[in-house]
C-alpha beads as a LAMMPS data file, in Angstrom:
LAMMPS data file: protein, C-alpha beads

375 atoms
374 bonds

1 atom types
1 bond types

-500.0 500.0 xlo xhi
-500.0 500.0 ylo yhi
-500.0 500.0 zlo zhi

Masses

1 110.0

Atoms # bond

1 1 1 -432.714 -386.571 194.168
2 1 1 -429.914 -387.211 196.653
3 1 1 -429.138 -384.698 199.412
4 1 1 -425.562 -383.806 200.374
5 1 1 -425.183 -382.976 204.053
6 1 1 -422.769 -383.278 206.986
7 1 1 -422.696 -385.902 209.678
8 1 1 -420.580 -387.143 212.585
9 1 1 -419.466 -390.589 211.418
10 1 1 -418.111 -393.328 213.671
11 1 1 -415.337 -394.896 211.564
12 1 1 -413.954 -397.225 214.228
13 1 1 -415.104 -398.232 217.702
14 1 1 -413.320 -396.209 220.347
15 1 1 -412.246 -393.468 217.952
16 1 1 -413.489 -389.829 217.827
17 1 1 -416.343 -389.096 215.446
18 1 1 -415.387 -387.780 212.017
19 1 1 -417.281 -384.793 210.589
20 1 1 -417.844 -385.658 206.937
21 1 1 -419.906 -384.785 203.914
22 1 1 -422.322 -387.607 203.162
23 1 1 -424.990 -388.212 200.567
24 1 1 -428.523 -389.262 201.448
25 1 1 -430.474 -391.143 198.812
26 1 1 -434.265 -390.709 198.513
27 1 1 -436.400 -392.312 201.231
28 1 1 -437.823 -395.773 200.632
29 1 1 -441.270 -397.037 201.583
30 1 1 -442.338 -395.804 205.017
31 1 1 -439.360 -393.464 205.468
32 1 1 -438.851 -389.702 205.664
33 1 1 -435.863 -387.383 205.406
34 1 1 -435.400 -384.950 208.270
35 1 1 -433.553 -381.686 208.557
36 1 1 -432.293 -382.058 212.107
37 1 1 -432.640 -379.215 214.578
38 1 1 -430.770 -380.693 217.523
39 1 1 -429.531 -383.947 219.028
40 1 1 -428.794 -384.777 222.641
41 1 1 -425.485 -386.287 223.739
42 1 1 -426.618 -389.301 225.770
43 1 1 -424.627 -391.828 227.756
44 1 1 -426.036 -394.561 225.510
45 1 1 -424.322 -392.909 222.525
46 1 1 -421.073 -392.990 224.459
47 1 1 -421.487 -396.753 224.970
48 1 1 -422.073 -397.223 221.245
49 1 1 -418.894 -395.320 220.432
50 1 1 -416.920 -397.277 223.043
51 1 1 -418.251 -400.582 221.735
52 1 1 -420.243 -401.604 224.817
53 1 1 -423.392 -401.573 222.703
54 1 1 -423.140 -403.402 219.356
55 1 1 -422.569 -401.348 216.219
56 1 1 -421.034 -401.879 212.779
57 1 1 -418.977 -398.871 211.550
58 1 1 -419.049 -396.775 209.533
59 1 1 -422.226 -395.445 211.060
60 1 1 -423.892 -392.183 212.020
61 1 1 -424.806 -392.487 215.690
62 1 1 -427.257 -390.492 217.757
63 1 1 -430.719 -391.485 218.929
64 1 1 -432.013 -388.423 220.770
65 1 1 -433.072 -385.979 218.080
66 1 1 -435.696 -383.655 216.682
67 1 1 -436.116 -382.122 213.250
68 1 1 -438.420 -381.105 210.435
69 1 1 -439.665 -383.384 207.650
70 1 1 -438.273 -382.268 204.288
71 1 1 -439.169 -385.300 202.141
72 1 1 -441.518 -388.245 202.512
73 1 1 -441.214 -391.640 200.909
74 1 1 -443.997 -393.769 199.460
75 1 1 -446.482 -395.198 201.927
76 1 1 -445.981 -392.525 204.590
77 1 1 -449.390 -391.627 205.997
78 1 1 -449.026 -389.780 209.289
79 1 1 -446.435 -387.167 208.312
80 1 1 -445.963 -384.533 205.628
81 1 1 -443.306 -382.040 204.621
82 1 1 -442.970 -379.298 207.218
83 1 1 -443.993 -381.370 210.232
84 1 1 -441.856 -381.023 213.359
85 1 1 -441.015 -384.425 214.789
86 1 1 -439.176 -386.174 217.601
87 1 1 -437.270 -389.392 216.931
88 1 1 -437.897 -392.521 219.031
89 1 1 -435.348 -395.309 219.340
90 1 1 -438.332 -397.617 219.786
91 1 1 -440.549 -397.890 216.701
92 1 1 -443.449 -400.165 217.656
93 1 1 -445.143 -402.196 214.944
94 1 1 -448.575 -401.804 216.528
95 1 1 -449.675 -405.364 215.750
96 1 1 -447.585 -407.765 217.864
97 1 1 -448.731 -409.185 221.209
98 1 1 -446.874 -406.590 223.274
99 1 1 -448.171 -403.673 221.206
100 1 1 -451.746 -404.955 221.420
101 1 1 -451.370 -405.258 225.209
102 1 1 -450.264 -401.619 225.408
103 1 1 -446.579 -402.478 225.936
104 1 1 -445.342 -400.701 222.834
105 1 1 -441.921 -399.930 224.279
106 1 1 -441.287 -403.676 224.340
107 1 1 -442.190 -404.372 220.718
108 1 1 -439.643 -406.994 219.612
109 1 1 -439.152 -405.579 216.087
110 1 1 -436.002 -403.616 216.872
111 1 1 -433.726 -402.069 214.257
112 1 1 -430.700 -403.975 212.963
113 1 1 -427.469 -402.908 214.722
114 1 1 -425.723 -403.155 211.346
115 1 1 -427.054 -399.694 210.520
116 1 1 -429.222 -400.967 207.684
117 1 1 -432.785 -399.724 207.480
118 1 1 -435.827 -401.961 207.698
119 1 1 -435.577 -403.183 204.102
120 1 1 -431.966 -404.288 204.686
121 1 1 -430.356 -401.498 202.662
122 1 1 -428.693 -398.121 203.305
123 1 1 -429.578 -394.507 202.492
124 1 1 -426.358 -392.795 203.553
125 1 1 -423.142 -392.954 201.526
126 1 1 -419.767 -391.289 201.963
127 1 1 -417.846 -389.391 199.283
128 1 1 -416.276 -392.611 197.985
129 1 1 -419.711 -394.149 197.494
130 1 1 -419.377 -396.579 200.428
131 1 1 -422.484 -397.222 202.516
132 1 1 -422.759 -395.553 205.936
133 1 1 -425.233 -396.953 208.465
134 1 1 -427.731 -395.036 210.578
135 1 1 -427.552 -396.471 214.080
136 1 1 -430.925 -398.007 215.067
137 1 1 -432.478 -396.268 212.088
138 1 1 -432.069 -392.733 213.443
139 1 1 -428.622 -391.254 212.778
140 1 1 -429.375 -388.117 214.802
141 1 1 -425.803 -386.736 214.602
142 1 1 -426.306 -385.344 211.100
143 1 1 -427.695 -382.177 209.607
144 1 1 -430.063 -384.386 207.615
145 1 1 -430.989 -388.001 208.209
146 1 1 -433.476 -390.632 207.082
147 1 1 -435.814 -392.267 209.621
148 1 1 -438.690 -394.744 209.382
149 1 1 -442.082 -393.135 209.955
150 1 1 -442.841 -395.489 212.839
151 1 1 -439.865 -394.031 214.761
152 1 1 -441.215 -390.476 214.607
153 1 1 -443.773 -388.528 216.634
154 1 1 -445.268 -385.276 215.388
155 1 1 -445.124 -382.456 217.943
156 1 1 -446.424 -378.871 217.927
157 1 1 -444.479 -376.271 215.967
158 1 1 -442.450 -373.785 217.974
159 1 1 -440.877 -376.135 220.523
160 1 1 -437.193 -375.312 220.947
161 1 1 -435.221 -377.949 218.987
162 1 1 -432.877 -378.726 221.882
163 1 1 -435.775 -379.296 224.268
164 1 1 -437.654 -381.431 221.743
165 1 1 -434.546 -383.555 221.210
166 1 1 -434.229 -384.383 224.903
167 1 1 -437.819 -385.619 225.054
168 1 1 -436.758 -388.211 222.482
169 1 1 -434.957 -390.245 225.155
170 1 1 -433.605 -388.733 228.373
171 1 1 -436.723 -386.861 229.414
172 1 1 -439.101 -389.669 228.500
173 1 1 -436.916 -392.154 230.380
174 1 1 -436.418 -390.085 233.535
175 1 1 -439.817 -388.449 233.886
176 1 1 -441.524 -391.691 232.877
177 1 1 -439.554 -393.692 235.449
178 1 1 -440.987 -391.510 238.205
179 1 1 -444.523 -391.034 236.893
180 1 1 -445.273 -394.262 235.002
181 1 1 -443.056 -396.908 236.590
182 1 1 -442.556 -395.866 240.219
183 1 1 -446.049 -394.380 240.262
184 1 1 -444.976 -391.510 242.530
185 1 1 -447.966 -390.026 244.370
186 1 1 -448.550 -386.647 246.063
187 1 1 -446.856 -386.633 249.454
188 1 1 -444.364 -389.397 248.623
189 1 1 -440.675 -389.338 249.473
190 1 1 -438.374 -390.165 246.546
191 1 1 -434.632 -390.621 246.175
192 1 1 -432.893 -390.190 242.826
193 1 1 -429.372 -391.580 242.664
194 1 1 -427.348 -390.100 239.813
195 1 1 -428.104 -386.568 238.613
196 1 1 -427.164 -386.762 234.963
197 1 1 -429.610 -386.066 232.151
198 1 1 -431.915 -388.969 232.996
199 1 1 -431.624 -388.526 236.765
200 1 1 -432.349 -384.807 236.566
201 1 1 -435.420 -385.597 234.469
202 1 1 -436.454 -388.162 237.092
203 1 1 -436.267 -385.437 239.746
204 1 1 -438.535 -383.307 237.552
205 1 1 -440.904 -386.238 237.169
206 1 1 -441.106 -386.782 240.915
207 1 1 -441.822 -383.081 241.406
208 1 1 -444.462 -383.180 238.665
209 1 1 -446.157 -386.115 240.432
210 1 1 -446.338 -384.165 243.686
211 1 1 -443.631 -385.811 245.799
212 1 1 -443.216 -383.993 249.115
213 1 1 -439.542 -384.865 249.566
214 1 1 -437.116 -385.491 246.724
215 1 1 -433.579 -386.433 247.699
216 1 1 -430.945 -386.028 244.982
217 1 1 -427.804 -388.142 245.468
218 1 1 -424.552 -387.833 243.532
219 1 1 -420.804 -387.422 244.022
220 1 1 -420.549 -384.415 241.684
221 1 1 -420.966 -381.170 243.607
222 1 1 -421.775 -379.146 240.500
223 1 1 -424.656 -381.462 239.596
224 1 1 -425.980 -381.438 243.151
225 1 1 -425.940 -377.632 243.083
226 1 1 -428.338 -377.725 240.128
227 1 1 -430.674 -380.341 241.606
228 1 1 -432.936 -377.917 243.560
229 1 1 -433.693 -376.182 240.271
230 1 1 -435.140 -379.464 239.009
231 1 1 -437.314 -379.917 242.094
232 1 1 -435.066 -381.620 244.665
233 1 1 -435.835 -380.688 248.261
234 1 1 -432.598 -382.154 249.607
235 1 1 -429.193 -383.181 248.266
236 1 1 -426.748 -385.765 249.567
237 1 1 -423.103 -385.920 248.507
238 1 1 -422.428 -389.659 248.437
239 1 1 -418.685 -389.041 248.567
240 1 1 -418.966 -387.289 251.913
241 1 1 -421.870 -388.935 253.729
242 1 1 -423.475 -392.307 254.311
243 1 1 -426.486 -392.103 252.035
244 1 1 -428.702 -394.476 254.030
245 1 1 -428.022 -392.574 257.260
246 1 1 -428.711 -389.248 255.560
247 1 1 -431.977 -390.457 254.015
248 1 1 -433.044 -391.999 257.318
249 1 1 -432.510 -388.670 259.061
250 1 1 -434.388 -386.753 256.365
251 1 1 -437.383 -389.108 256.501
252 1 1 -437.603 -389.594 260.245
253 1 1 -436.354 -393.151 259.874
254 1 1 -439.184 -394.263 257.582
255 1 1 -437.195 -394.316 254.356
256 1 1 -438.391 -393.274 250.919
257 1 1 -441.291 -394.627 248.876
258 1 1 -439.269 -394.904 245.676
259 1 1 -435.610 -395.011 244.663
260 1 1 -434.750 -394.220 241.064
261 1 1 -431.320 -395.576 240.095
262 1 1 -430.003 -393.354 237.306
263 1 1 -426.204 -393.242 237.538
264 1 1 -424.001 -393.518 234.470
265 1 1 -423.613 -397.226 235.291
266 1 1 -425.580 -399.011 238.004
267 1 1 -423.223 -400.876 240.348
268 1 1 -423.727 -403.471 243.053
269 1 1 -423.351 -400.949 245.845
270 1 1 -426.101 -398.796 244.337
271 1 1 -428.597 -401.595 244.898
272 1 1 -427.424 -402.078 248.459
273 1 1 -427.848 -398.365 249.115
274 1 1 -431.244 -398.265 247.406
275 1 1 -432.727 -401.085 249.483
276 1 1 -431.296 -399.588 252.672
277 1 1 -432.996 -396.260 251.894
278 1 1 -436.333 -397.777 250.855
279 1 1 -439.270 -397.854 253.230
280 1 1 -441.867 -400.606 253.563
281 1 1 -443.902 -401.105 250.405
282 1 1 -441.439 -399.055 248.368
283 1 1 -440.012 -399.644 244.902
284 1 1 -436.510 -399.482 243.417
285 1 1 -436.531 -398.605 239.719
286 1 1 -433.387 -399.342 237.712
287 1 1 -433.299 -396.600 235.078
288 1 1 -429.740 -396.891 233.773
289 1 1 -427.697 -399.809 232.501
290 1 1 -425.369 -401.765 234.759
291 1 1 -421.606 -401.710 234.973
292 1 1 -419.739 -404.210 232.804
293 1 1 -419.678 -407.638 234.407
294 1 1 -422.580 -407.097 236.789
295 1 1 -424.782 -410.151 236.210
296 1 1 -426.894 -410.308 239.376
297 1 1 -428.429 -408.108 242.048
298 1 1 -426.521 -408.436 245.342
299 1 1 -429.581 -408.284 247.602
300 1 1 -430.824 -410.900 250.038
301 1 1 -434.433 -411.854 249.202
302 1 1 -435.184 -411.449 252.889
303 1 1 -434.709 -407.701 252.505
304 1 1 -437.733 -407.656 250.197
305 1 1 -440.124 -409.145 252.742
306 1 1 -441.227 -405.672 253.827
307 1 1 -443.053 -405.656 250.484
308 1 1 -440.187 -403.890 248.797
309 1 1 -439.856 -404.422 245.042
310 1 1 -437.278 -403.996 242.295
311 1 1 -438.183 -403.257 238.681
312 1 1 -436.365 -402.088 235.588
313 1 1 -437.521 -399.756 232.836
314 1 1 -436.736 -398.833 229.251
315 1 1 -437.922 -395.482 227.922
316 1 1 -439.849 -394.826 231.150
317 1 1 -443.101 -396.554 230.317
318 1 1 -445.139 -398.694 227.938
319 1 1 -446.064 -396.220 225.180
320 1 1 -443.259 -393.935 223.954
321 1 1 -445.253 -391.992 221.354
322 1 1 -447.998 -391.157 223.847
323 1 1 -445.484 -389.928 226.402
324 1 1 -443.451 -387.817 223.971
325 1 1 -446.581 -385.760 223.309
326 1 1 -447.506 -385.803 226.990
327 1 1 -444.191 -384.388 228.193
328 1 1 -444.075 -381.796 225.407
329 1 1 -447.582 -380.602 226.322
330 1 1 -446.628 -380.317 229.995
331 1 1 -443.503 -378.386 229.012
332 1 1 -445.536 -375.955 226.920
333 1 1 -447.919 -375.558 229.865
334 1 1 -444.988 -374.520 232.084
335 1 1 -445.112 -377.616 234.291
336 1 1 -441.899 -379.265 233.029
337 1 1 -439.067 -376.717 232.693
338 1 1 -437.036 -378.981 230.414
339 1 1 -434.791 -376.183 229.190
340 1 1 -433.067 -376.302 232.594
341 1 1 -431.622 -379.719 231.724
342 1 1 -429.442 -378.241 228.970
343 1 1 -426.106 -377.210 230.455
344 1 1 -424.054 -376.889 227.254
345 1 1 -424.726 -376.477 223.536
346 1 1 -422.305 -377.479 220.777
347 1 1 -422.134 -377.045 217.020
348 1 1 -421.844 -380.306 215.104
349 1 1 -418.135 -379.651 214.580
350 1 1 -417.559 -379.771 218.358
351 1 1 -419.454 -382.989 219.074
352 1 1 -416.321 -384.764 220.322
353 1 1 -415.853 -381.995 222.880
354 1 1 -419.407 -382.689 223.974
355 1 1 -418.574 -386.336 224.588
356 1 1 -415.429 -385.364 226.493
357 1 1 -417.544 -383.123 228.709
358 1 1 -420.007 -385.980 229.234
359 1 1 -417.252 -388.337 230.360
360 1 1 -415.815 -385.670 232.677
361 1 1 -419.210 -385.031 234.302
362 1 1 -419.343 -381.415 233.180
363 1 1 -422.879 -381.633 231.811
364 1 1 -426.354 -382.557 232.913
365 1 1 -427.190 -382.760 229.219
366 1 1 -425.166 -381.454 226.299
367 1 1 -426.975 -380.799 223.035
368 1 1 -425.671 -380.545 219.477
369 1 1 -427.426 -377.760 217.606
370 1 1 -427.437 -378.274 213.852
371 1 1 -427.937 -374.696 212.743
372 1 1 -431.037 -372.741 211.953
373 1 1 -433.842 -373.329 214.433
374 1 1 -436.859 -375.377 213.496
375 1 1 -439.934 -373.409 212.446

Bonds

1 1 1 2
2 1 2 3
3 1 3 4
4 1 4 5
5 1 5 6
6 1 6 7
7 1 7 8
8 1 8 9
9 1 9 10
10 1 10 11
11 1 11 12
12 1 12 13
13 1 13 14
14 1 14 15
15 1 15 16
16 1 16 17
17 1 17 18
18 1 18 19
19 1 19 20
20 1 20 21
21 1 21 22
22 1 22 23
23 1 23 24
24 1 24 25
25 1 25 26
26 1 26 27
27 1 27 28
28 1 28 29
29 1 29 30
30 1 30 31
31 1 31 32
32 1 32 33
33 1 33 34
34 1 34 35
35 1 35 36
36 1 36 37
37 1 37 38
38 1 38 39
39 1 39 40
40 1 40 41
41 1 41 42
42 1 42 43
43 1 43 44
44 1 44 45
45 1 45 46
46 1 46 47
47 1 47 48
48 1 48 49
49 1 49 50
50 1 50 51
51 1 51 52
52 1 52 53
53 1 53 54
54 1 54 55
55 1 55 56
56 1 56 57
57 1 57 58
58 1 58 59
59 1 59 60
60 1 60 61
61 1 61 62
62 1 62 63
63 1 63 64
64 1 64 65
65 1 65 66
66 1 66 67
67 1 67 68
68 1 68 69
69 1 69 70
70 1 70 71
71 1 71 72
72 1 72 73
73 1 73 74
74 1 74 75
75 1 75 76
76 1 76 77
77 1 77 78
78 1 78 79
79 1 79 80
80 1 80 81
81 1 81 82
82 1 82 83
83 1 83 84
84 1 84 85
85 1 85 86
86 1 86 87
87 1 87 88
88 1 88 89
89 1 89 90
90 1 90 91
91 1 91 92
92 1 92 93
93 1 93 94
94 1 94 95
95 1 95 96
96 1 96 97
97 1 97 98
98 1 98 99
99 1 99 100
100 1 100 101
101 1 101 102
102 1 102 103
103 1 103 104
104 1 104 105
105 1 105 106
106 1 106 107
107 1 107 108
108 1 108 109
109 1 109 110
110 1 110 111
111 1 111 112
112 1 112 113
113 1 113 114
114 1 114 115
115 1 115 116
116 1 116 117
117 1 117 118
118 1 118 119
119 1 119 120
120 1 120 121
121 1 121 122
122 1 122 123
123 1 123 124
124 1 124 125
125 1 125 126
126 1 126 127
127 1 127 128
128 1 128 129
129 1 129 130
130 1 130 131
131 1 131 132
132 1 132 133
133 1 133 134
134 1 134 135
135 1 135 136
136 1 136 137
137 1 137 138
138 1 138 139
139 1 139 140
140 1 140 141
141 1 141 142
142 1 142 143
143 1 143 144
144 1 144 145
145 1 145 146
146 1 146 147
147 1 147 148
148 1 148 149
149 1 149 150
150 1 150 151
151 1 151 152
152 1 152 153
153 1 153 154
154 1 154 155
155 1 155 156
156 1 156 157
157 1 157 158
158 1 158 159
159 1 159 160
160 1 160 161
161 1 161 162
162 1 162 163
163 1 163 164
164 1 164 165
165 1 165 166
166 1 166 167
167 1 167 168
168 1 168 169
169 1 169 170
170 1 170 171
171 1 171 172
172 1 172 173
173 1 173 174
174 1 174 175
175 1 175 176
176 1 176 177
177 1 177 178
178 1 178 179
179 1 179 180
180 1 180 181
181 1 181 182
182 1 182 183
183 1 183 184
184 1 184 185
185 1 185 186
186 1 186 187
187 1 187 188
188 1 188 189
189 1 189 190
190 1 190 191
191 1 191 192
192 1 192 193
193 1 193 194
194 1 194 195
195 1 195 196
196 1 196 197
197 1 197 198
198 1 198 199
199 1 199 200
200 1 200 201
201 1 201 202
202 1 202 203
203 1 203 204
204 1 204 205
205 1 205 206
206 1 206 207
207 1 207 208
208 1 208 209
209 1 209 210
210 1 210 211
211 1 211 212
212 1 212 213
213 1 213 214
214 1 214 215
215 1 215 216
216 1 216 217
217 1 217 218
218 1 218 219
219 1 219 220
220 1 220 221
221 1 221 222
222 1 222 223
223 1 223 224
224 1 224 225
225 1 225 226
226 1 226 227
227 1 227 228
228 1 228 229
229 1 229 230
230 1 230 231
231 1 231 232
232 1 232 233
233 1 233 234
234 1 234 235
235 1 235 236
236 1 236 237
237 1 237 238
238 1 238 239
239 1 239 240
240 1 240 241
241 1 241 242
242 1 242 243
243 1 243 244
244 1 244 245
245 1 245 246
246 1 246 247
247 1 247 248
248 1 248 249
249 1 249 250
250 1 250 251
251 1 251 252
252 1 252 253
253 1 253 254
254 1 254 255
255 1 255 256
256 1 256 257
257 1 257 258
258 1 258 259
259 1 259 260
260 1 260 261
261 1 261 262
262 1 262 263
263 1 263 264
264 1 264 265
265 1 265 266
266 1 266 267
267 1 267 268
268 1 268 269
269 1 269 270
270 1 270 271
271 1 271 272
272 1 272 273
273 1 273 274
274 1 274 275
275 1 275 276
276 1 276 277
277 1 277 278
278 1 278 279
279 1 279 280
280 1 280 281
281 1 281 282
282 1 282 283
283 1 283 284
284 1 284 285
285 1 285 286
286 1 286 287
287 1 287 288
288 1 288 289
289 1 289 290
290 1 290 291
291 1 291 292
292 1 292 293
293 1 293 294
294 1 294 295
295 1 295 296
296 1 296 297
297 1 297 298
298 1 298 299
299 1 299 300
300 1 300 301
301 1 301 302
302 1 302 303
303 1 303 304
304 1 304 305
305 1 305 306
306 1 306 307
307 1 307 308
308 1 308 309
309 1 309 310
310 1 310 311
311 1 311 312
312 1 312 313
313 1 313 314
314 1 314 315
315 1 315 316
316 1 316 317
317 1 317 318
318 1 318 319
319 1 319 320
320 1 320 321
321 1 321 322
322 1 322 323
323 1 323 324
324 1 324 325
325 1 325 326
326 1 326 327
327 1 327 328
328 1 328 329
329 1 329 330
330 1 330 331
331 1 331 332
332 1 332 333
333 1 333 334
334 1 334 335
335 1 335 336
336 1 336 337
337 1 337 338
338 1 338 339
339 1 339 340
340 1 340 341
341 1 341 342
342 1 342 343
343 1 343 344
344 1 344 345
345 1 345 346
346 1 346 347
347 1 347 348
348 1 348 349
349 1 349 350
350 1 350 351
351 1 351 352
352 1 352 353
353 1 353 354
354 1 354 355
355 1 355 356
356 1 356 357
357 1 357 358
358 1 358 359
359 1 359 360
360 1 360 361
361 1 361 362
362 1 362 363
363 1 363 364
364 1 364 365
365 1 365 366
366 1 366 367
367 1 367 368
368 1 368 369
369 1 369 370
370 1 370 371
371 1 371 372
372 1 372 373
373 1 373 374
374 1 374 375
């Protein structure tokens, strides 16, 4: 039986989302229907809406969500009705070369940007009967959505929906960049450039790993004011100080062991600053996407001869499902205070306000709450 629900639908690239009643048809093989608890408002969603990332409207966007299973389709084996789950924008197949090598984040079987599900068809339809896509198979900006089983991770009951949603992407990316990719060790010095949702999570990850000095860098004073609450030992306002000079002074001239680049858009000058702040043997990790038109890294190879390295990351590590559970467990143990990342909550009807606040830099992470809390 079809379910009638509400969703934020992207009707045209660059336009505000439209809150509409939609109908969800029963799940097909390997799919489940979720009653969503919350969905994070991520910068990647903004790029989808703006058209930077490919999408075919009409579509329900959102990729950072958590909910409860209310219906399972044929062939579903790992989930049942009532399970609390986190969505993953990466749904590894488990059998390809990358998956078998433990690089599940880099499984090549990505979802179709057309909004169709894995069998090439749709489950969402508007009131005229026209098909509505679910972006990358998730469609988190809806009170109910349909998601392939392989894109879901079961988590313990009782986790706050908004917190669980953030682990779906921003937390896993930021914390994982520090712990898994940079390999931060106790006593290290770390710089995080860009204190948005992912950057703030990266600060938390560096603190979790035992970094002795964590330097938060941004141009937004309000975000810098929050950074010590995430674990930063020092803050640098890049609009008022030379970042390399400031980091040199803080580290006695040695530089930091890791730089995590997590601004809204990585720019050429961010790489120049990162290498200038990095000590011998250190690593720069590109966590966010680059600005439009940036096709190369403006760094002389000679600057890397001090055994400095540059690496990129998606999802903060090689195994997203493992890390979702890992970060949730650490949160429940009181070692990752993820609730501090949430600086504003919105009902679904105010999702466009949430995106306006994101663009204006008024949030670390805004979250859309769908209604009644998950069990």
